[in-house]
C-alpha positions, 0 to 999 in steps of 0.5 A, spaced: 256 369 743 258 374 749 257 369 755 260 374 759 253 377 761 250 371 763 250 369 770 255 362 772 252 356 776 255 350 778 249 345 778 250 345 785 249 352 786 244 353 782 239 349 786 241 352 792 240 359 788 233 358 786 231 353 791 225 358 792 221 356 786 220 349 788 214 351 790 212 356 784 207 354 779 206 360 775 212 364 774 212 369 771 219 369 769 223 366 764 230 363 764 235 362 758 240 356 759 247 353 757 251 348 760 258 347 758 261 342 760 269 342 759 268 348 755 263 346 750 257 348 750 252 341 751 246 344 751 241 351 750 234 350 754 229 355 756 225 355 762 220 358 767 222 354 773 230 353 772 230 350 779 225 344 777 229 343 770 235 342 773 233 337 777 231 334 771 238 335 768 242 331 773 245 327 768 247 331 763 251 335 769 258 333 773 262 336 778 266 340 772 258 343 769 258 350 768 250 353 767 250 360 765 244 363 765 240 369 764 232 371 766 227 375 761 220 377 762 218 375 755 217 368 753 217 369 746 224 373 746 226 367 751 224 362 745 228 366 740 234 366 743 234 358 745 232 357 738 238 362 735 243 358 739 241 352 738 242 353 731 248 356 732 252 352 737 249 345 735 250 343 742 250 335 743 244 334 746 239 339 743 234 335 737 230 341 736 232 346 730 238 342 729 235 337 723 234 339 717 227 339 715 224 338 722 218 340 724 219 348 728 215 351 733 214 356 730 217 360 724 223 363 723 
């Protein structure tokens, strides 16, 4: 995984950078993001509104958390990438796609 191509933020700066999404209901962009704590990926996610998603992730983020983020236009691409990285990295806060025989949202 080449994380260098992603933008990185701490939670406070990310919320400041994307505060314009506070009132957007139908965003046509999709974000793939990784939450890293002490150099370890603890969560992989996707969302159309990164501002509100980071508000909800307050409990997963500390002062040392680094969030890597990339924006995409194709929702299916983001969902496939999210699935791939969850299976590859097995972050401790992700359940989806990690367990054997688990119901999946779409076929591999």
